[in-house]
N, C-alpha and C positions, 0 to 999 in steps of 0.2 A: 504493500500500500504506500510506503514511502516513495517508491519509484513513481507511482501514479501521481501523488501529490507534487513531486518535483516536476513532473512533466507538465501538469496543469499550470504551475507557477511559471515555468519556462515560457509556455505559450502566452500566458497573461502578460509577462514582462516584454513580449515582442511588440505589443500594441500600446497605444497611448493610454496612460493611466485613467483618463477621462472617457475611455471608449469601452463599449461592451462587445466589441468585435471578437474578443478572445473566446467567447462562448462558441461562436460558429467555427472558429479555427480548431477548437478542441474537439467538437463533435465530428467535424469533417475529417480531421486527421486520425480519428479513432477507427475509421473504415469499418464500421459496424461491429466493433469489438467492445462490448460493454465494460471490459476490464479497465479501459482507459478513462472511464467516466467516474470520478472518485465519489460522487454523491449518489450513485445508482447501484442498487443491489438486487433489482428485479422485484422488490416488494414495496407496498405502500408504507408510509411512515407509521410506526407503531402508535405515536401520539395522535395521529389523525384517526386511525382505526378505533382507538379507545373512545375518542369524542363522538364519532359517528355512531358507534354502538349505543351511546347513551341518548342520542338525539332521534326523536321520532319525526322530525320535520323532513320533508323532501320538496324538491322544486328544481329551479335552475341553478347550476353550480358553475363557477369559473375557477380553473386552476391556473395560477400565475407561474410562469416559467416552468412549464410542465416537464421539460426534459424528455426522458424516454417514456413517460406516460403512466407510471405505476399508480400514482395517486388518482389520476383521472380515471383510469380503468376501474379502480376500486370503487370510486364514487358511482360510476355508471352501473356497476354490478349491484350496488346497494339501492338503486332506484332513482338516482339523480339524473337529470337532463344536463349533460356536461358539455361545456365549451372549455378547451384547453389550449393555451398558447405558449409559445416560446419565441425568443428573439432569433433563434438559430433555425434556419430552414432545414439544415441537416438533421437536427433533433426531431423536428416535426415529421419529416419524411421517414425517419427511423421508427418513430412511434406508430405511424400509420402502417408500416410494414409488419411491426411486431403484433399489432392488434387489428387486423383487417376486418374482423367480424364485430368489433365494438361500435356501438352507435354514439360516437363522440365527434363533436365538431372541432377538428384540429385546425388551429390558426397560427400563422406567423405574425407576431405583433411585438411591440416594444412597450414595456411598462412605463417608459418615460413619455410616451405619446400614444395613448390608447384610442381606439375608435370612439367617437363621441356618443354613438347610439348605444354603447354598452352601459352608460351611466343609468343607475336605478334599475338595472335589468335582472340582477342575480340575487337569489335567496341565500347563497353561500359563496363566499370568495375565500379561496385557500392559497396561502403562500407558505411554501416549505423550503427553507434554506436559500431563498433568493436574495433577500435584503442583505444577508450576511456575506454574500458572494459579490456584492456591488461596492466599489469604493465609496467612501463617505460623501465625496463631492456629488455623486449621482444618487446615493441612497436617500439623501434628504430631499431630493426632487421626486424620486420614485414613490416613496412611501405614501405621501398624501394622495396619490392617484388611485389608491385602492378603496377607501371608504365611499367615495361617490358612486362606485359600481353597485352598491347594495340597494336592493329594493327595501321597502318598508318592512321592518321586523327581520331583515336579513342578517346573517352572521358573517363576521370576518374572523378567520382562524389563521394565526401566524405561528410558525414553528421554527426554531433555530437554536443556536448556541447562545448562552447567556454570559455576559461579561460583568459579573457582580462587582469585581474590584476595579473595573475600568482600567485594565491593563492595556499595554500596547501589544498588538499582534501583527506579525508579518503574514498577512492573509493573501489570498482567501483560504479559509473563511475568516471574517472579522466578527467575532462574537459581539452581540449587541448589548449595550448598557440598559439597565432598567428604565432610565429616563427616556432613552430613544424608543424603547418598546412602548412605553406609555404614550408617547407622542403619536404613534401610528394611529391609534383610535381615539384621539383627543376629543373628538366631537361625537363619539359613540359611547354606549354604556358597556363597561367591562363586566363580563359575566363569568369569566373563568380565567385563572392563571395558575399554572402548575410548573414545578421544577422537577427534574429527574434526569435519568441517563438511560442509555441502552446497554445491553449486555456486553457489547464489544468495546464500549467506550474506555478511554484512558481515565484513570482516577480523577484527573483535574477537570475533565469535561463536565459541564453543567448545561443541560438543555432546558428549554422552556416551551410551553404552549400557552398562548394568549388568545382569548376569544372575546370579541365585542359584538354587541347587537345594535342595530340601527332602529332606534325607537321613534324616529321622525315619521 
């Protein structure tokens, strides 16, 4: 896994620090081999599965930065009408090939500039490990674009690594501070926040799941 992380950082360092082009370079250079995608293990995120199992709500869902599509497929199989997007055309093509029978609307889109007709459209917006993979200069622009996507009573679920001590990291990923996480849903009602880790995590890794509801 160290080799995979070094490769992703090498690709990221080839492009401008204020660009997200490195995502496409990484997916394209992997040539269909999931080993080279450090955040993909072929399964939906455990924290997302936990929350969905407790939720009886269904409707339209949007998966932000869907990558190879594991979270999108899980939601679709749980009865959600899913749209899933990624900035990387290679990732979207890969996801389509992996799951040709799934009824998912796969889209190439950029979190920094989303289609206007998506605003207010979704009952669930899911972001897993995307904000932590974006440099701070872009993250502060990208994060506010998610809450407007929610329909009335819709939920925003964000999952990632937590930086409780606000330490410096040579990312990606760049674990997120509690203050930044709170700012994501500043105009929403926070309904859930949990900390934990996964079975394969190093001892120092702390993960979070934050959930907000649009009461507007």
